[in-house]
C-alpha positions, 0 to 999 in steps of 0.5 A: 499500500502506497504512502498516499493511499494510507494518508487517504484512508486515515483522512477518510477514517477521521471524517467518518469519525467526525460525522459519527460524532456530530450525528451523536451530538445532534441526537443528544441535543434534540432527542427527548423533545416532547417526552412527558412524565408525571411526577408527584411534587408534594403529599402522599395521599389521593391524587390531585392533578395540577394543570398549568395555563400560563402565558398568551393563549395561542393553542388549546392542544396541551391543556385539552390533552391533559384534561382528557387524560386526568378525567379518564384516570380514576386515580386522579380525584380532582384537577387544579387548574392554575391560571396565569394568563392575559388570554389570547385567541378566541377559539382555543379559549373556547375549546379549553372552557368546553373541556373544563366544563365537560370535566366538571360535568363528568363529576370530577371537580375542577378548581381554578387557582388564579395567579397574578393575571387571569384575564379575558381568555384566561377568565373565559376558560376559568368559568367552566370550573367547579370553583374559582379561587383568586388572590386579593391582588389577582387581576381578572375579568377583562370581559371583551374582545379586541382586534388589531390591524397593522397598516403598512399602506403609507410606509409602502407608498414612501418606498414606492411599493404599490400592491394591486388587489384582484378580488370578488366580493367587496369585503374580501380584502377588509383588514388588508394592511396594504389598504386604508380601512373604510367605514364599511370595513370597520363596521363589518369587523365590529359586527364580528366583535359584537357577536364574539363579545356576546358569546363571552357574556353569555358564558359568564351569565350562565356560569356565574349566575348573573343577570344580563344587566349585571353582565353588561355593567361589567363586560366593558373590558375592565380588569378587577382585583381578586377582591373586587371580582369576589364582591361582583360574583365573578370569582367564588372566593379569595385564597392562595394556591394552597387554599385552592388545593384544600378546596379541591381535596374537599370537593373530591372527598380526600382526607388528609393531605393529597398528592399533587401530580404534575406533568413534566416535559423533558428538556433537551440540551438545545433548549437548555442552551438556547431556550430563552432565545428561541422562546423570544423569537417565537413570542415575536413571531406570534405577536407580529405574524400570527396574531389572531383576528379576534382575541379574548386578550388583556392588552394592559402593561 
């Protein structure tokens, strides 16, 4: 074997080892994403499942999946839904509310523990529960609908960019960022808002057993403190997370200290290294590009 052939084989072997090492690294970095496991975080008695609803609501998939799983699990005696959310998209909020209500109506208690913020869509979802518990300083309510439209027309004109639209149906391009919203466009979207707002009010009226007059007085988008919400009938009682645990245990007939079961997702090496950056990019993308047309969302500070 010639010297050049030996060097070629050595280099080829080194490249193969490098590719193999890189492949192993990639697998180790990204593997395990989505793997979930249940862990008992406190207590040793009968089980209460804790489901987290945090951040802006853009999807109902994870919360609905957990509610279904815990509802069908006979070893789970009650569900504690911890809500700390300004709300978000209308349809996911409605889907989660329906699943919470379905679980409650099945006979398995669902108790909501409100964190710092359980507003708009967060409050909508909460209305399906057996009991609503808020801290005195919780901000909740915000019964309303909002839609925001980006307007690029003037900026495009300054850049010398023109967009020609071909359409059938005079309202087909209503809300387009490339055109000025007309009075007719605005009336069209307002009619959608009013209908979805009425859906929100109907749920609150039914679940909180309030009159139409009471709901109309409260459903102007305002948030209320937990104490105000209790006084107005929007929330059942003031209490901490631990108080909500005790209420859930009582409704489920659990004696002694219950076990709290939480679902944990395996964190990949990639998420450990770049999780904050990826989450920030995702938040910006959601805020700018994927903002739903209709939102049950609190837009305060």
